[in-house]
C-alpha positions as CSV (number, residue, x, y, z in Angstrom):
1,E,-60.1,-12.4,-16.2
2,S,-57.0,-13.2,-18.1
3,E,-57.4,-10.2,-20.3
4,K,-57.5,-8.0,-17.1
5,K,-54.3,-9.6,-15.9
6,S,-52.6,-9.2,-19.3
7,E,-53.6,-5.5,-19.3
8,R,-52.3,-4.9,-15.7
9,L,-49.0,-6.6,-16.6
10,R,-48.6,-4.5,-19.7
11,E,-49.3,-1.3,-17.7
12,A,-46.8,-2.4,-15.0
13,W,-44.1,-3.0,-17.6
14,N,-44.9,0.3,-19.4
15,F,-44.6,2.1,-16.0
16,R,-41.2,0.4,-15.4
17,R,-40.0,1.3,-18.9
18,E,-40.9,4.9,-18.4
19,N,-39.1,5.2,-15.1
20,V,-35.9,3.3,-15.9
21,S,-32.7,5.2,-15.4
22,R,-29.1,4.7,-14.3
23,E,-30.2,4.4,-10.7
24,R,-33.5,2.6,-11.3
25,K,-33.0,-0.7,-13.1
26,L,-35.7,-2.3,-15.3
27,T,-34.8,-5.9,-14.7
28,C,-32.1,-8.0,-13.0
29,K,-31.2,-9.7,-16.3
30,S,-27.8,-8.6,-17.4
31,P,-25.1,-9.5,-20.0
32,A,-23.1,-12.6,-19.1
33,W,-20.1,-10.5,-17.9
34,L,-22.1,-8.8,-15.2
35,T,-23.7,-9.9,-11.9
36,A,-26.8,-8.1,-10.6
37,I,-26.7,-6.4,-7.2
38,Y,-29.9,-7.0,-5.2
39,N,-31.3,-4.8,-2.3
40,K,-34.6,-4.4,-0.6
41,G,-36.7,-1.7,-2.2
42,P,-40.0,-0.1,-1.5
43,Q,-42.6,-2.4,0.2
44,E,-39.7,-4.8,1.2
45,R,-39.4,-6.1,-2.3
46,I,-36.1,-7.3,-3.6
47,V,-35.0,-5.1,-6.5
48,C,-31.9,-4.8,-8.7
49,T,-29.9,-1.7,-7.8
50,G,-26.9,-2.2,-10.0
51,Y,-24.4,-4.5,-11.6
52,K,-20.9,-5.5,-10.9
53,V,-18.3,-6.9,-13.4
54,K,-17.1,-10.4,-13.3
55,P,-13.3,-9.9,-13.5
56,E,-12.5,-13.0,-15.5
57,A,-15.3,-12.3,-18.0
58,K,-14.1,-8.7,-18.4
59,K,-10.6,-10.0,-19.2
60,A,-12.0,-12.4,-21.8
61,I,-14.1,-9.7,-23.5
62,Q,-11.2,-7.2,-23.5
63,A,-9.0,-9.9,-25.1
64,I,-11.7,-10.5,-27.8
65,F,-11.6,-6.8,-28.7
66,K,-7.8,-6.6,-28.6
67,W,-7.4,-9.7,-30.8
68,T,-9.9,-8.3,-33.3
69,I,-8.1,-5.0,-33.5
70,E,-4.8,-6.8,-34.0
71,G,-6.4,-8.5,-37.0
72,H,-7.0,-12.0,-35.7
73,G,-9.9,-13.8,-37.4
74,Q,-12.8,-15.4,-35.7
75,K,-11.4,-18.9,-35.7
76,A,-8.1,-17.8,-34.2
77,I,-9.9,-15.8,-31.5
78,L,-12.2,-18.8,-30.8
79,E,-9.2,-21.1,-30.4
80,K,-7.5,-18.6,-28.0
81,L,-10.6,-18.2,-25.9
82,V,-11.1,-22.0,-25.6
83,N,-7.5,-22.4,-24.5
84,G,-7.2,-19.4,-22.3
85,F,-10.6,-18.5,-20.8
86,K,-13.5,-20.4,-19.3
87,P,-16.9,-19.6,-20.9
88,I,-18.7,-16.6,-19.4
89,T,-22.2,-17.9,-20.0
90,E,-24.0,-20.2,-17.6
91,S,-25.6,-23.5,-18.4
92,Q,-29.2,-23.3,-19.6
93,T,-31.8,-25.9,-18.8
94,K,-35.0,-26.1,-20.9
95,K,-37.9,-27.8,-19.2
96,R,-41.3,-28.9,-20.4
97,L,-44.4,-29.7,-18.4
98,N,-45.3,-33.3,-18.3
99,E,-49.1,-33.1,-18.2
100,S,-49.6,-36.7,-17.0
101,T,-47.5,-36.2,-13.8
102,Y,-47.6,-32.4,-13.5
103,T,-43.9,-32.2,-13.2
104,F,-41.2,-30.6,-15.3
105,D,-39.0,-32.8,-17.5
106,I,-35.6,-31.6,-18.6
107,V,-35.7,-31.4,-22.4
108,K,-32.2,-30.0,-23.0
109,T,-29.3,-28.7,-21.1
110,T,-26.9,-26.3,-22.9
111,I,-23.3,-26.6,-21.6
112,P,-21.5,-23.2,-21.6
113,K,-18.9,-22.9,-24.4
114,W,-17.3,-20.3,-26.6
115,T,-18.8,-20.1,-30.1
116,G,-18.1,-17.9,-33.1
117,S,-21.6,-16.5,-33.1
118,Y,-21.3,-15.5,-29.4
119,I,-18.0,-13.7,-30.2
120,Q,-19.8,-11.7,-33.0
121,K,-22.6,-10.9,-30.6
122,I,-20.2,-9.5,-28.0
123,L,-18.4,-7.5,-30.6
124,S,-21.7,-5.9,-31.7
125,N,-23.2,-5.4,-28.2
126,R,-23.2,-1.8,-27.1
127,A,-23.7,-3.0,-23.5
128,V,-19.8,-3.3,-23.3
129,L,-19.9,0.5,-23.5
130,G,-22.4,0.6,-20.6
131,E,-25.4,1.2,-22.7
132,F,-28.8,-0.3,-22.2
133,Q,-31.4,-0.4,-25.0
134,Q,-35.0,-1.3,-24.2
135,H,-36.8,-3.7,-26.4
136,K,-40.4,-4.7,-26.9
137,M,-41.7,-7.9,-28.5
138,V,-43.6,-7.2,-31.7
139,A,-46.1,-9.8,-32.9
140,G,-44.9,-12.1,-30.2
141,K,-41.7,-12.9,-32.1
142,K,-39.4,-10.0,-33.0
143,R,-37.7,-7.7,-30.6
144,K,-37.9,-4.0,-31.5
145,A,-35.8,-1.3,-29.9
146,I,-37.9,1.4,-28.2
147,G,-36.7,4.8,-27.1
148,T,-33.0,5.9,-26.9
149,A,-30.3,3.9,-25.3
150,I,-29.4,4.8,-21.7
151,R,-25.7,5.5,-21.3
152,N,-23.8,4.4,-18.2
153,Y,-26.6,1.9,-17.2
154,Y,-24.1,-0.9,-17.0
155,P,-20.5,-0.7,-15.9
156,R,-18.3,0.1,-19.0
157,I,-15.7,-2.5,-19.9
158,I,-14.5,-1.3,-23.4
159,S,-13.5,2.2,-24.5
160,D,-15.4,4.0,-27.3
161,K,-12.2,4.0,-29.3
162,D,-11.8,0.2,-29.2
163,F,-15.4,-0.4,-30.0
164,E,-15.4,1.9,-33.0
165,K,-12.1,0.3,-34.3
166,T,-13.7,-3.1,-34.0
167,Q,-16.9,-2.0,-35.9
168,H,-14.7,-0.5,-38.6
169,I,-12.7,-3.8,-39.0
170,K,-15.9,-5.9,-39.1
171,Q,-17.3,-3.6,-41.8
172,I,-14.1,-3.9,-43.9
173,K,-14.1,-7.7,-43.5
174,R,-17.8,-7.9,-44.5
175,K,-17.0,-5.9,-47.7
176,V,-14.1,-8.1,-48.6
177,R,-16.2,-11.3,-48.0
178,N,-19.0,-9.9,-50.2
179,K,-16.6,-9.0,-53.0
180,R,-15.2,-12.6,-52.9
181,E,-18.7,-14.0,-53.2
182,E,-19.4,-11.8,-56.3
183,F,-16.4,-13.2,-58.2
184,I,-17.2,-16.4,-60.2
185,N,-14.4,-18.4,-61.7
186,I,-15.7,-20.0,-64.9
187,L,-12.8,-22.4,-64.9
188,A,-13.4,-23.7,-61.4
189,G,-13.5,-27.5,-61.5
190,L,-12.3,-27.7,-65.1
191,V,-8.6,-27.0,-64.8
192,F,-6.3,-28.9,-62.4
193,C,-2.6,-28.8,-61.6
194,T,-0.7,-32.1,-62.1
């Protein structure tokens, strides 16, 4: 019985993946800077028909790209975001089933906040260009990209030029950081200034 349900679900998701387009959305999940637009679809089901940009989130993300292009480091950008913009993510609550009472207990609540890793994730995410890349779980753990990215799926909030500049800057910083790690000072810890 459960095998049949699993197979039907897999088939339904495969059908949705094959028919996804700019007009037909795969899911209502979206990046934190967007809000899903819901409408009634076929068979009176509520479906996602598009996304609209959250204005404050858009300003924050554009500021992240601007500051990166201007040469600010991650720590400086993080400080500016904390002082100038409220976090764009929403609080997440993890729950676990209490088997003795058959209720859900709150295990952990994550408070929205800006982090360095989230800044890096935004700077690398092509969804800021409006692209959507489908993924599939492999071996139940890893996400693997499938097919080609769909352009103009989401509203664009960053220009191609700014995105490419940012990627170039990140690549240069990565090379500099790696070179620094290759250098080993044999006198480190032995010689001191007095």
